C-alpha positions as a Markdown table, in Angstrom:
| # | Residue | x | y | z |
|---|---|---|---|---|
| 1 | Unk | -265.0 | 146.1 | -11.4 |
| 2 | Unk | -265.2 | 149.5 | -13.1 |
| 3 | Unk | -269.0 | 150.2 | -13.3 |
| 4 | Unk | -270.7 | 152.9 | -15.5 |
| 5 | Unk | -274.4 | 153.6 | -15.4 |
| 6 | Unk | -275.9 | 154.9 | -18.7 |
| 7 | Unk | -279.4 | 156.3 | -17.7 |
| 8 | Unk | -282.1 | 157.3 | -20.2 |
| 9 | Unk | -283.1 | 160.9 | -19.3 |
| 10 | Unk | -285.1 | 161.6 | -22.5 |
| 11 | Unk | -288.3 | 163.6 | -22.5 |
| 12 | Unk | -290.4 | 160.4 | -22.4 |
| 13 | Unk | -289.4 | 159.9 | -18.8 |
| 14 | Unk | -291.7 | 161.9 | -16.5 |
| 15 | Unk | -290.2 | 163.9 | -13.5 |
| 16 | Unk | -291.6 | 161.5 | -10.8 |
| 17 | Unk | -290.5 | 158.5 | -12.9 |
| 18 | Unk | -287.0 | 160.0 | -12.9 |
| 19 | Unk | -287.1 | 160.5 | -9.2 |
| 20 | Unk | -288.0 | 156.8 | -8.8 |
| 21 | Unk | -285.0 | 155.8 | -11.1 |
| 22 | Unk | -282.7 | 158.1 | -9.1 |
| 23 | Unk | -283.7 | 156.3 | -5.7 |
| 24 | Unk | -283.1 | 152.9 | -7.6 |
| 25 | Unk | -279.6 | 153.9 | -8.5 |
| 26 | Unk | -278.8 | 155.1 | -4.9 |
| 27 | Unk | -280.3 | 151.9 | -3.5 |
| 28 | Unk | -278.1 | 149.7 | -5.7 |
| 29 | Unk | -275.0 | 151.6 | -4.9 |
| 30 | Unk | -275.6 | 151.3 | -1.2 |
| 31 | Unk | -275.9 | 147.5 | -1.5 |
| 32 | Unk | -272.6 | 147.3 | -3.7 |
| 33 | Unk | -269.2 | 146.9 | -2.2 |
| 34 | Unk | -267.6 | 149.7 | -4.2 |
| 35 | Unk | -264.6 | 150.4 | -1.9 |
| 36 | Unk | -262.8 | 153.4 | -3.1 |
| 37 | Unk | -264.1 | 153.1 | -6.6 |
| 38 | Unk | -267.2 | 155.1 | -7.5 |
| 39 | Unk | -269.2 | 154.3 | -10.7 |
| 40 | Unk | -269.4 | 156.8 | -13.5 |
| 41 | Unk | -272.8 | 158.3 | -14.5 |
| 42 | Unk | -273.8 | 159.2 | -18.1 |
| 43 | Unk | -277.1 | 160.3 | -19.6 |
| 44 | Unk | -278.3 | 158.9 | -22.9 |
| 45 | Unk | -280.1 | 161.8 | -24.5 |
| 46 | Unk | -279.1 | 164.3 | -27.0 |
| 47 | Unk | -276.5 | 165.3 | -26.4 |
| 48 | Unk | -274.7 | 162.8 | -24.1 |
| 49 | Unk | -273.6 | 164.3 | -20.8 |
| 50 | Unk | -271.3 | 162.8 | -18.2 |
| 51 | Unk | -272.2 | 163.5 | -14.6 |
| 52 | Unk | -268.9 | 162.4 | -13.1 |
| 53 | Unk | -266.2 | 159.9 | -14.0 |
| 54 | Unk | -264.7 | 156.8 | -12.3 |
| 55 | Unk | -262.1 | 158.9 | -10.6 |
| 56 | Unk | -264.3 | 161.7 | -9.5 |
| 57 | Unk | -265.4 | 160.4 | -6.0 |
| 58 | Unk | -264.0 | 158.1 | -3.4 |
| 59 | Unk | -266.8 | 158.3 | -0.8 |
| 60 | Unk | -270.4 | 157.1 | -0.9 |
| 61 | Unk | -271.8 | 160.4 | 0.5 |
| 62 | Unk | -270.3 | 162.4 | -2.3 |
| 63 | Unk | -271.7 | 160.2 | -5.0 |
| 64 | Unk | -275.2 | 160.2 | -3.5 |
| 65 | Unk | -275.0 | 164.0 | -3.2 |
| 66 | Unk | -273.9 | 164.2 | -6.9 |
| 67 | Unk | -276.8 | 161.8 | -8.1 |
| 68 | Unk | -279.3 | 163.9 | -6.2 |
| 69 | Unk | -278.1 | 167.0 | -8.1 |
| 70 | Unk | -278.6 | 165.5 | -11.5 |
| 71 | Unk | -280.9 | 167.3 | -13.9 |
| 72 | Unk | -282.6 | 165.3 | -16.7 |
| 73 | Unk | -281.7 | 166.3 | -20.2 |
| 74 | Unk | -285.3 | 165.7 | -21.5 |
| 75 | Unk | -284.3 | 165.3 | -25.2 |
| 76 | Unk | -284.3 | 162.4 | -27.7 |
| 77 | Unk | -283.2 | 158.8 | -27.0 |
| 78 | Unk | -279.7 | 158.6 | -28.5 |
| 79 | Unk | -278.5 | 155.2 | -26.9 |
| 80 | Unk | -276.0 | 154.3 | -29.6 |
| 81 | Unk | -274.3 | 157.7 | -29.1 |
| 82 | Unk | -274.2 | 157.2 | -25.4 |
| 83 | Unk | -272.6 | 153.6 | -25.8 |
| 84 | Unk | -270.0 | 155.1 | -28.0 |
| 85 | Unk | -269.1 | 157.7 | -25.4 |
| 86 | Unk | -268.9 | 155.1 | -22.7 |
| 87 | Unk | -266.6 | 153.0 | -24.9 |
| 88 | Unk | -264.3 | 155.8 | -26.1 |
| 89 | Unk | -264.4 | 158.2 | -23.2 |
| 90 | Unk | -265.7 | 156.7 | -19.8 |
| 91 | Unk | -263.5 | 153.5 | -19.9 |
| 92 | Unk | -260.2 | 155.2 | -20.5 |
| 93 | Unk | -257.1 | 155.6 | -18.3 |
| 94 | Unk | -257.7 | 159.3 | -18.4 |
| 95 | Unk | -261.1 | 159.0 | -16.8 |
| 96 | Unk | -259.9 | 156.5 | -14.2 |
| 97 | Unk | -260.3 | 153.1 | -16.0 |
| 98 | Unk | -257.9 | 150.6 | -14.6 |
| 99 | Unk | -256.0 | 148.0 | -16.8 |
| 100 | Unk | -257.0 | 144.4 | -16.4 |
| 101 | Unk | -260.2 | 145.3 | -14.4 |
| 102 | Unk | -263.5 | 144.1 | -15.8 |
| 103 | Unk | -265.5 | 147.0 | -17.4 |
| 104 | Unk | -269.3 | 146.9 | -16.7 |
| 105 | Unk | -271.9 | 149.1 | -18.2 |
| 106 | Unk | -275.6 | 149.2 | -17.0 |
| 107 | Unk | -278.0 | 150.8 | -19.5 |
| 108 | Unk | -281.5 | 151.8 | -18.1 |
| 109 | Unk | -284.0 | 153.0 | -20.8 |
| 110 | Unk | -287.8 | 153.2 | -21.3 |
| 111 | Unk | -288.1 | 153.6 | -25.0 |
| 112 | Unk | -286.7 | 152.7 | -28.3 |
| 113 | Unk | -283.3 | 154.1 | -29.4 |
| 114 | Unk | -283.5 | 156.7 | -32.1 |
| 115 | Unk | -280.1 | 155.7 | -33.5 |
| 116 | Unk | -278.2 | 152.5 | -34.4 |
| 117 | Unk | -277.0 | 150.5 | -31.4 |
| 118 | Unk | -276.2 | 147.1 | -32.6 |
| 119 | Unk | -272.9 | 147.9 | -34.3 |
| 120 | Unk | -271.6 | 150.2 | -31.6 |
| 121 | Unk | -272.7 | 147.7 | -28.8 |
| 122 | Unk | -270.9 | 144.9 | -30.6 |
| 123 | Unk | -267.7 | 147.0 | -30.9 |
| 124 | Unk | -267.9 | 147.8 | -27.1 |
| 125 | Unk | -268.4 | 144.0 | -26.2 |
| 126 | Unk | -265.4 | 143.2 | -28.4 |
| 127 | Unk | -263.4 | 145.7 | -26.4 |
| 128 | Unk | -264.3 | 143.7 | -23.2 |
| 129 | Unk | -267.1 | 145.8 | -21.8 |
| 130 | Unk | -269.9 | 143.7 | -20.2 |
| 131 | Unk | -273.2 | 145.3 | -20.9 |
| 132 | Unk | -276.4 | 144.9 | -18.8 |
| 133 | Unk | -279.6 | 146.2 | -20.5 |
| 134 | Unk | -282.6 | 147.2 | -18.2 |
| 135 | Unk | -285.8 | 148.0 | -20.1 |
| 136 | Unk | -288.7 | 149.8 | -18.4 |
| 137 | Unk | -292.3 | 149.8 | -19.7 |
| 138 | Unk | -292.2 | 150.3 | -23.5 |
| 139 | Unk | -288.7 | 149.2 | -24.0 |
| 140 | Unk | -288.0 | 147.0 | -27.2 |
| 141 | Unk | -286.7 | 143.5 | -26.3 |
| 142 | Unk | -284.8 | 143.2 | -29.6 |
| 143 | Unk | -283.0 | 146.6 | -28.9 |
| 144 | Unk | -282.1 | 145.4 | -25.5 |
| 145 | Unk | -280.6 | 142.1 | -26.7 |
| 146 | Unk | -278.7 | 144.0 | -29.4 |
| 147 | Unk | -277.1 | 146.0 | -26.6 |
| 148 | Unk | -276.6 | 143.4 | -23.9 |
| 149 | Unk | -273.8 | 140.8 | -23.5 |
| 150 | Unk | -274.6 | 137.2 | -23.8 |
| 151 | Unk | -276.1 | 135.1 | -22.2 |
| 152 | Unk | -279.1 | 137.3 | -22.4 |
| 153 | Unk | -281.0 | 135.6 | -19.5 |
| 154 | Unk | -278.2 | 137.1 | -17.3 |
| 155 | Unk | -277.9 | 140.5 | -18.9 |
| 156 | Unk | -281.4 | 141.6 | -20.1 |
| 157 | Unk | -284.0 | 142.7 | -17.6 |
| 158 | Unk | -287.6 | 144.0 | -18.2 |
| 159 | Unk | -289.6 | 146.0 | -15.7 |
| 160 | Unk | -293.3 | 147.0 | -16.3 |
| 161 | Unk | -293.0 | 150.4 | -14.9 |
| 162 | Unk | -290.7 | 152.8 | -13.0 |
| 163 | Unk | -292.8 | 152.2 | -9.8 |
| 164 | Unk | -291.8 | 148.6 | -9.8 |
| 165 | Unk | -288.1 | 149.1 | -10.7 |
| 166 | Unk | -287.1 | 149.0 | -7.0 |
| 167 | Unk | -288.5 | 145.5 | -6.9 |
| 168 | Unk | -285.9 | 144.7 | -9.6 |
| 169 | Unk | -283.1 | 146.0 | -7.6 |
| 170 | Unk | -282.5 | 143.0 | -5.5 |
| 171 | Unk | -282.6 | 140.7 | -8.6 |
| 172 | Unk | -280.0 | 143.0 | -10.4 |
| 173 | Unk | -277.7 | 143.0 | -7.5 |
| 174 | Unk | -277.7 | 139.2 | -7.4 |
| 175 | Unk | -276.7 | 139.3 | -11.0 |
| 176 | Unk | -274.1 | 142.0 | -10.6 |
| 177 | Unk | -272.6 | 140.6 | -7.4 |
| 178 | Unk | -272.8 | 137.0 | -8.1 |
| 179 | Unk | -270.2 | 134.5 | -6.9 |
| 180 | Unk | -266.7 | 134.6 | -8.3 |
| 181 | Unk | -266.5 | 131.8 | -10.7 |
| 182 | Unk | -262.8 | 132.5 | -11.3 |
| 183 | Unk | -261.9 | 132.0 | -7.7 |
| 184 | Unk | -264.0 | 128.9 | -7.4 |
| 185 | Unk | -262.3 | 127.4 | -10.5 |
| 186 | Unk | -265.5 | 127.2 | -12.4 |
| 187 | Unk | -264.1 | 128.4 | -15.6 |
| 188 | Unk | -262.2 | 127.1 | -18.7 |
| 189 | Unk | -259.9 | 129.8 | -19.4 |
| 190 | Unk | -256.5 | 128.6 | -20.6 |
| 191 | Unk | -254.6 | 131.5 | -19.1 |
| 192 | Unk | -256.3 | 134.3 | -17.1 |
| 193 | Unk | -259.9 | 134.3 | -15.6 |
| 194 | Unk | -261.4 | 137.8 | -15.2 |
| 195 | Unk | -264.3 | 137.5 | -12.8 |
| 196 | Unk | -267.5 | 139.5 | -13.2 |
| 197 | Unk | -270.6 | 139.1 | -11.1 |
| 198 | Unk | -271.8 | 135.5 | -11.8 |
| 199 | Unk | -269.7 | 135.4 | -15.0 |
| 200 | Unk | -266.2 | 135.4 | -16.1 |
| 201 | Unk | -264.2 | 136.5 | -19.1 |
| 202 | Unk | -260.9 | 135.0 | -20.3 |
| 203 | Unk | -257.7 | 136.8 | -21.0 |
| 204 | Unk | -254.3 | 135.7 | -22.0 |
| 205 | Unk | -250.8 | 136.2 | -20.5 |
| 206 | Unk | -248.7 | 138.9 | -22.0 |
| 207 | Unk | -247.5 | 137.8 | -25.4 |
| 208 | Unk | -250.5 | 135.8 | -26.2 |
| 209 | Unk | -253.8 | 136.5 | -28.0 |
| 210 | Unk | -257.2 | 135.2 | -27.2 |
| 211 | Unk | -258.7 | 132.9 | -29.8 |
| 212 | Unk | -262.2 | 133.0 | -31.2 |
| 213 | Unk | -263.5 | 130.6 | -28.7 |
| 214 | Unk | -262.8 | 133.3 | -26.0 |
| 215 | Unk | -261.1 | 130.6 | -23.9 |
| 216 | Unk | -257.8 | 129.4 | -25.3 |
| 217 | Unk | -254.8 | 131.5 | -26.2 |
| 218 | Unk | -252.2 | 131.5 | -29.0 |
| 219 | Unk | -248.7 | 132.9 | -28.8 |
| 220 | Unk | -248.4 | 136.2 | -30.6 |
| 221 | Unk | -245.7 | 135.4 | -33.2 |
| 222 | Unk | -244.3 | 138.7 | -34.1 |
| 223 | Unk | -241.8 | 137.0 | -36.4 |
| 224 | Unk | -244.6 | 135.4 | -38.5 |
| 225 | Unk | -246.5 | 138.7 | -38.5 |
| 226 | Unk | -243.4 | 140.6 | -39.8 |
| 227 | Unk | -243.4 | 142.9 | -36.7 |
| 228 | Unk | -239.7 | 142.6 | -36.2 |
| 229 | Unk | -236.6 | 144.3 | -37.5 |
| 230 | Unk | -234.1 | 141.3 | -37.5 |
| 231 | Unk | -231.8 | 141.4 | -40.4 |
| 232 | Unk | -231.5 | 137.6 | -40.7 |
| 233 | Unk | -233.4 | 135.2 | -38.5 |
| 234 | Unk | -236.3 | 136.1 | -36.1 |
| 235 | Unk | -236.7 | 133.6 | -33.2 |
| 236 | Unk | -240.3 | 134.0 | -31.9 |
| 237 | Unk | -241.3 | 133.9 | -28.2 |
| 238 | Unk | -244.9 | 134.8 | -27.0 |
| 239 | Unk | -245.3 | 138.5 | -27.7 |
| 240 | Unk | -241.6 | 139.1 | -28.2 |
| 241 | Unk | -238.8 | 138.0 | -30.4 |
| 242 | Unk | -235.0 | 137.7 | -30.5 |
| 243 | Unk | -232.8 | 138.1 | -33.5 |
| 244 | Unk | -230.2 | 135.6 | -34.7 |
| 245 | Unk | -227.9 | 135.5 | -37.7 |
| 246 | Unk | -227.5 | 133.0 | -40.6 |
| 247 | Unk | -224.5 | 130.6 | -40.4 |
| 248 | Unk | -221.3 | 132.4 | -40.8 |
| 249 | Unk | -222.5 | 135.8 | -39.4 |
| 250 | Unk | -222.4 | 137.3 | -35.9 |
| 251 | Unk | -225.0 | 139.4 | -34.3 |
| 252 | Unk | -224.1 | 143.1 | -33.7 |
| 253 | Unk | -224.5 | 145.0 | -30.5 |
| 254 | Unk | -227.8 | 146.4 | -31.7 |
| 255 | Unk | -229.0 | 142.7 | -31.4 |
| 256 | Unk | -230.8 | 143.1 | -34.8 |
| 257 | Unk | -228.2 | 143.4 | -37.6 |
| 258 | Unk | -225.6 | 140.9 | -38.6 |
| 259 | Unk | -222.0 | 141.1 | -39.7 |
| 260 | Unk | -220.2 | 138.3 | -41.7 |
| 261 | Unk | -217.6 | 136.4 | -39.8 |
| 262 | Unk | -214.4 | 137.2 | -41.6 |
| 263 | Unk | -212.0 | 134.3 | -40.8 |
| 264 | Unk | -209.4 | 135.9 | -43.1 |
| 265 | Unk | -209.3 | 139.1 | -41.2 |
| 266 | Unk | -209.2 | 137.3 | -37.8 |
| 267 | Unk | -206.2 | 135.3 | -39.0 |
| 268 | Unk | -208.2 | 132.0 | -38.6 |
| 269 | Unk | -207.0 | 130.5 | -41.9 |
| 270 | Unk | -204.0 | 128.5 | -43.2 |
| 271 | Unk | -203.7 | 129.9 | -46.8 |
| 272 | Unk | -200.1 | 130.3 | -47.9 |
| 273 | Unk | -200.8 | 133.3 | -50.1 |
| 274 | Unk | -204.3 | 134.8 | -50.3 |
| 275 | Unk | -207.4 | 134.2 | -48.2 |
| 276 | Unk | -210.7 | 135.0 | -49.8 |
| 277 | Unk | -213.4 | 135.5 | -47.1 |
| 278 | Unk | -216.9 | 134.3 | -47.2 |
| 279 | Unk | -219.3 | 134.5 | -44.3 |
| 280 | Unk | -217.9 | 132.0 | -41.8 |
| 281 | Unk | -215.7 | 130.2 | -44.2 |
| 282 | Unk | -212.8 | 131.0 | -46.5 |
| 283 | Unk | -211.1 | 129.8 | -49.6 |
| 284 | Unk | -207.4 | 130.0 | -50.5 |
| 285 | Unk | -206.0 | 131.6 | -53.6 |
| 286 | Unk | -202.5 | 132.2 | -54.9 |
| 287 | Unk | -200.5 | 135.3 | -56.0 |
| 288 | Unk | -200.1 | 135.8 | -59.7 |
| 289 | Unk | -197.9 | 133.4 | -61.2 |
| 290 | Unk | -198.7 | 130.6 | -58.8 |
| 291 | Unk | -201.2 | 127.7 | -58.8 |
| 292 | Unk | -203.1 | 126.3 | -55.9 |
| 293 | Unk | -202.0 | 122.8 | -54.8 |
| 294 | Unk | -204.4 | 119.9 | -54.2 |
| 295 | Unk | -204.4 | 120.7 | -50.5 |
| 296 | Unk | -206.2 | 124.0 | -51.5 |
| 297 | Unk | -204.0 | 125.9 | -49.2 |
| 298 | Unk | -200.4 | 126.0 | -50.5 |
| 299 | Unk | -199.1 | 127.3 | -53.8 |
| 300 | Unk | -196.5 | 126.3 | -56.4 |
| 301 | Unk | -194.9 | 128.7 | -58.8 |
| 302 | Unk | -196.1 | 128.3 | -62.4 |
| 303 | Unk | -193.0 | 127.4 | -64.5 |
| 304 | Unk | -193.8 | 128.4 | -68.0 |
| 305 | Unk | -190.2 | 127.5 | -69.1 |
| 306 | Unk | -190.6 | 123.9 | -67.9 |
| 307 | Unk | -194.0 | 123.7 | -69.5 |
| 308 | Unk | -192.6 | 124.9 | -72.8 |
| 309 | Unk | -194.9 | 127.9 | -72.9 |
| 310 | Unk | -192.2 | 130.3 | -74.0 |
| 311 | Unk | -190.7 | 131.6 | -77.2 |
| 312 | Unk | -187.1 | 132.2 | -76.1 |
| 313 | Unk | -184.5 | 131.4 | -78.8 |
| 314 | Unk | -181.8 | 130.3 | -76.4 |
| 315 | Unk | -182.4 | 130.3 | -72.6 |
| 316 | Unk | -185.7 | 130.7 | -70.7 |
| 317 | Unk | -185.4 | 132.0 | -67.2 |
| 318 | Unk | -188.5 | 131.1 | -65.1 |
| 319 | Unk | -190.2 | 133.4 | -62.5 |
| 320 | Unk | -193.6 | 132.6 | -61.0 |
| 321 | Unk | -196.1 | 132.7 | -63.9 |
| 322 | Unk | -193.8 | 134.7 | -66.2 |
| 323 | Unk | -190.4 | 134.2 | -67.9 |
| 324 | Unk | -187.5 | 136.2 | -69.2 |
| 325 | Unk | -185.2 | 135.3 | -72.1 |
| 326 | Unk | -181.5 | 135.1 | -72.1 |
| 327 | Unk | -178.8 | 134.1 | -74.6 |
| 328 | Unk | -176.0 | 131.5 | -74.5 |
| 329 | Unk | -172.5 | 132.8 | -73.8 |
| 330 | Unk | -171.2 | 134.8 | -76.8 |
| 331 | Unk | -174.7 | 136.0 | -77.8 |
| 332 | Unk | -176.6 | 139.2 | -77.0 |
| 333 | Unk | -180.3 | 139.5 | -76.6 |
| 334 | Unk | -182.2 | 141.5 | -79.3 |
| 335 | Unk | -184.7 | 144.2 | -78.8 |
| 336 | Unk | -187.6 | 141.7 | -79.1 |
| 337 | Unk | -186.2 | 140.2 | -75.9 |
| 338 | Unk | -186.7 | 136.8 | -77.3 |
| 339 | Unk | -184.0 | 136.2 | -80.2 |
| 340 | Unk | -180.2 | 136.3 | -79.9 |
| 341 | Unk | -177.4 | 137.6 | -82.1 |
| 342 | Unk | -173.8 | 136.4 | -81.9 |
| 343 | Unk | -171.5 | 138.9 | -80.4 |
| 344 | Unk | -168.9 | 139.8 | -83.1 |
| 345 | Unk | -165.8 | 141.0 | -81.3 |
| 346 | Unk | -164.0 | 141.3 | -84.7 |
| 347 | Unk | -166.6 | 143.6 | -86.2 |
| 348 | Unk | -166.6 | 145.6 | -82.9 |
| 349 | Unk | -162.9 | 146.0 | -83.1 |
| 350 | Unk | -162.4 | 144.3 | -79.8 |
| 351 | Unk | -159.4 | 142.1 | -80.9 |
| 352 | Unk | -155.7 | 142.5 | -81.2 |
| 353 | Unk | -155.0 | 140.4 | -84.3 |
| 354 | Unk | -152.3 | 141.7 | -86.6 |
| 355 | Unk | -153.7 | 140.3 | -89.8 |
| 356 | Unk | -157.1 | 138.5 | -89.9 |
| 357 | Unk | -159.8 | 138.2 | -87.1 |
| 358 | Unk | -162.0 | 135.2 | -87.3 |
| 359 | Unk | -165.2 | 135.8 | -85.3 |
| 360 | Unk | -167.0 | 133.2 | -83.2 |
| 361 | Unk | -169.9 | 134.1 | -80.8 |
| 362 | Unk | -168.3 | 136.2 | -78.1 |
| 363 | Unk | -164.8 | 135.1 | -78.9 |
| 364 | Unk | -162.3 | 135.4 | -81.9 |
| 365 | Unk | -159.3 | 133.7 | -83.2 |
| 366 | Unk | -156.4 | 135.3 | -85.2 |
| 367 | Unk | -155.1 | 134.3 | -88.6 |
| 368 | Unk | -152.5 | 135.6 | -91.0 |
| 369 | Unk | -152.7 | 136.6 | -94.6 |
| 370 | Unk | -151.5 | 134.2 | -97.3 |
| 371 | Unk | -147.7 | 133.8 | -97.0 |
| 372 | Unk | -147.5 | 134.5 | -93.3 |
| 373 | Unk | -147.6 | 132.2 | -90.3 |
| 374 | Unk | -149.1 | 132.9 | -86.9 |
| 375 | Unk | -146.7 | 133.4 | -84.2 |
| 376 | Unk | -146.9 | 131.6 | -80.8 |
| 377 | Unk | -148.6 | 134.6 | -79.4 |
| 378 | Unk | -151.5 | 133.7 | -81.7 |
| 379 | Unk | -151.9 | 137.3 | -82.6 |
| 380 | Unk | -148.9 | 138.5 | -84.8 |
| 381 | Unk | -147.7 | 137.1 | -88.1 |
| 382 | Unk | -144.3 | 136.4 | -89.6 |
| 383 | Unk | -143.7 | 136.3 | -93.4 |
| 384 | Unk | -143.1 | 132.6 | -94.6 |
| 385 | Unk | -139.6 | 132.7 | -96.3 |
| 386 | Unk | -139.7 | 129.7 | -98.7 |
| 387 | Unk | -136.2 | 130.6 | -100.0 |
| 388 | Unk | -134.6 | 130.4 | -96.6 |
| 389 | Unk | -136.5 | 127.2 | -95.9 |
| 390 | Unk | -135.1 | 125.8 | -99.1 |
| 391 | Unk | -138.6 | 125.2 | -100.3 |
| 392 | Unk | -137.8 | 126.4 | -103.9 |
| 393 | Unk | -136.4 | 125.1 | -107.2 |
| 394 | Unk | -134.5 | 128.2 | -108.4 |
| 395 | Unk | -131.3 | 127.4 | -110.3 |
| 396 | Unk | -129.4 | 130.5 | -109.4 |
| 397 | Unk | -131.0 | 133.0 | -107.1 |
| 398 | Unk | -134.2 | 132.6 | -104.9 |
| 399 | Unk | -135.9 | 136.0 | -104.2 |
| 400 | Unk | -138.4 | 135.5 | -101.2 |
| 401 | Unk | -141.9 | 137.1 | -100.8 |
| 402 | Unk | -144.3 | 136.2 | -98.0 |
| 403 | Unk | -145.3 | 132.6 | -98.6 |
| 404 | Unk | -143.8 | 132.7 | -102.1 |
| 405 | Unk | -140.6 | 133.2 | -104.1 |
| 406 | Unk | -139.4 | 134.2 | -107.5 |
| 407 | Unk | -136.2 | 132.9 | -109.3 |
| 408 | Unk | -133.4 | 135.1 | -110.8 |
| 409 | Unk | -130.1 | 134.4 | -112.5 |
| 410 | Unk | -126.6 | 135.5 | -111.9 |
| 411 | Unk | -125.2 | 138.2 | -114.0 |
| 412 | Unk | -124.5 | 137.0 | -117.5 |
| 413 | Unk | -127.4 | 134.6 | -117.3 |
| 414 | Unk | -131.0 | 135.0 | -118.1 |
| 415 | Unk | -134.1 | 133.2 | -116.7 |
| 416 | Unk | -135.5 | 130.6 | -119.0 |
| 417 | Unk | -139.2 | 130.4 | -119.6 |
| 418 | Unk | -139.7 | 128.0 | -116.7 |
| 419 | Unk | -138.8 | 130.9 | -114.5 |
| 420 | Unk | -136.5 | 128.7 | -112.6 |
| 421 | Unk | -133.4 | 127.7 | -114.7 |
| 422 | Unk | -130.9 | 130.1 | -116.2 |
| 423 | Unk | -128.9 | 130.1 | -119.5 |
| 424 | Unk | -125.7 | 131.9 | -120.3 |
| 425 | Unk | -126.1 | 135.2 | -122.1 |
| 426 | Unk | -124.1 | 135.9 | -125.4 |
| 427 | Unk | -122.9 | 139.4 | -124.4 |
| 428 | Unk | -121.0 | 139.9 | -127.6 |
| 429 | Unk | -124.3 | 139.6 | -129.5 |
| 430 | Unk | -126.4 | 141.7 | -127.1 |
| 431 | Unk | -124.1 | 144.7 | -126.6 |
| 432 | Unk | -122.0 | 147.0 | -128.8 |
| 433 | Unk | -118.8 | 145.6 | -127.6 |
| 434 | Unk | -116.5 | 147.6 | -129.9 |
| 435 | Unk | -113.8 | 144.9 | -130.2 |
| 436 | Unk | -111.5 | 145.6 | -133.1 |
| 437 | Unk | -110.8 | 142.0 | -133.8 |
| 438 | Unk | -113.0 | 139.5 | -131.9 |
| 439 | Unk | -115.5 | 139.5 | -129.0 |
| 440 | Unk | -115.5 | 136.6 | -126.7 |
| 441 | Unk | -118.6 | 136.1 | -124.4 |
| 442 | Unk | -118.1 | 134.9 | -120.9 |
| 443 | Unk | -120.9 | 134.4 | -118.2 |
| 444 | Unk | -122.3 | 137.8 | -117.5 |
| 445 | Unk | -119.5 | 139.6 | -119.4 |
| 446 | Unk | -117.3 | 139.6 | -122.6 |
| 447 | Unk | -113.7 | 140.6 | -123.6 |
| 448 | Unk | -112.0 | 141.6 | -126.7 |
| 449 | Unk | -109.1 | 139.5 | -128.2 |
| 450 | Unk | -106.6 | 140.4 | -130.9 |
| 451 | Unk | -104.9 | 138.3 | -133.4 |
| 452 | Unk | -101.8 | 136.4 | -132.2 |
| 453 | Unk | -98.9 | 138.8 | -132.1 |
| 454 | Unk | -101.1 | 141.9 | -131.8 |
| 455 | Unk | -101.4 | 143.2 | -128.3 |
| 456 | Unk | -104.7 | 144.5 | -127.0 |
| 457 | Unk | -104.4 | 148.2 | -126.5 |
| 458 | Unk | -105.3 | 150.1 | -123.4 |
| 459 | Unk | -108.8 | 150.8 | -124.6 |
| 460 | Unk | -109.3 | 147.0 | -124.4 |
| 461 | Unk | -110.8 | 147.0 | -127.8 |
| 462 | Unk | -108.2 | 147.9 | -130.4 |
| 463 | Unk | -105.1 | 145.8 | -131.3 |
| 464 | Unk | -101.6 | 146.9 | -131.6 |
| 465 | Unk | -98.7 | 145.8 | -133.9 |
| 466 | Unk | -97.3 | 142.3 | -133.6 |
| 467 | Unk | -94.5 | 141.8 | -131.1 |
| 468 | Unk | -92.7 | 138.7 | -130.0 |
| 469 | Unk | -94.1 | 138.8 | -126.5 |
| 470 | Unk | -97.2 | 140.6 | -125.4 |
| 471 | Unk | -99.0 | 140.8 | -122.1 |
| 472 | Unk | -102.7 | 141.6 | -122.7 |
| 473 | Unk | -105.2 | 142.4 | -119.9 |
| 474 | Unk | -108.8 | 143.3 | -120.4 |
| 475 | Unk | -111.3 | 143.7 | -117.6 |
| 476 | Unk | -115.0 | 143.7 | -118.3 |
| 477 | Unk | -117.5 | 143.9 | -115.4 |
| 478 | Unk | -116.6 | 141.4 | -112.8 |
| 479 | Unk | -114.4 | 139.2 | -114.8 |
| 480 | Unk | -110.7 | 139.8 | -115.4 |
| 481 | Unk | -108.9 | 138.0 | -118.2 |
| 482 | Unk | -105.1 | 137.5 | -118.1 |
| 483 | Unk | -103.5 | 136.4 | -121.3 |
| 484 | Unk | -99.7 | 135.7 | -121.8 |
| 485 | Unk | -97.8 | 135.0 | -124.9 |
């Protein structure tokens, strides 16, 4: 154990009484098996003074010498202040206190404390310090009980005077050095039994906390207390914790934070087009213009043409999710990229027809003007000669024109009103013939004649004297008349 004596050296203690108490302390130490650990000494007066700490001495001779050199403070009784000093200073690692070793404080006083002791003593006991209270002469039992650890019959002692304190020494040694109940198994600690003379205290294994019954232990759940830095899941173990991640996440190297498992990035998917990651899973999607099949993996192009979701006038050309319009042969696509206009090769001059070009979408045919016929090359034209073909009803002369004709008459004839037939012209009546005697009309001509016996003169108009035999010739136009007498 680590043992600290808290001795009352106030002015109420007479010098010879203090010497008796000094001898009492030396006698107790000589009876105790302290090994290499020497108790610490503190005086409870104003102010509190530490004579030596737990680590100051390793030999009995040195501690006895140090006790004999102690000079009483002879001031007020400040027991509460002294207990606080023992709790906060004496039982510290810096002063030689050992972890997991029982801390025992022995308070020896003859009077009533001049400060509050109940609260600070309770705090000390809660920190695991076992307190023995030894009252001498006028000491107040209530104050002793407020300081001491339970049970009081084992921790509170009363002595009538300092002269009799040496008689108390043997009794106190029996209490302080009683049997080890932990070693004999006479305890009910769930985990760890910490022995003290004739008593024990319980403690818990690392990661557990002692319950209010001071016997049983409860695991310290750092997860439940929020004393962890796990991003997702905290898995408690007594006094410690480990981190885990929610499904679909993996624990990072810091063993605290989590990263989503990206099956898409790892190539652990069977999507035909697009893989959409979610922690530990994935869903498939399709590129624009495609629709996801029932297997939720593969994709089919969306054919807007087949679905009739287009406004092309002629031809719809499908592409995934879109379409383009085209035109039938012989048509051209308009600027709206939807409607079509026939290609007019005739209007564009892209033909070789001699006369007439007849357009059709993207092509043409040739024709001829009225009165012409299309040649075998289907491009050039030849006039239709109805006269040569005999397809006319002219009496005399047929004058052809392309696809038509007009009639005319031979010289000396004129065309009748039907524009077809001819009648003989009476030239004598229509011209100034100048015949001396008589004008005779012939088709297209005329000639003069003279009375019988009078020859026609060289001017073909006048008549000469009568002769028995005359030869008369008159020539008019294309007709020649020979007369003999």
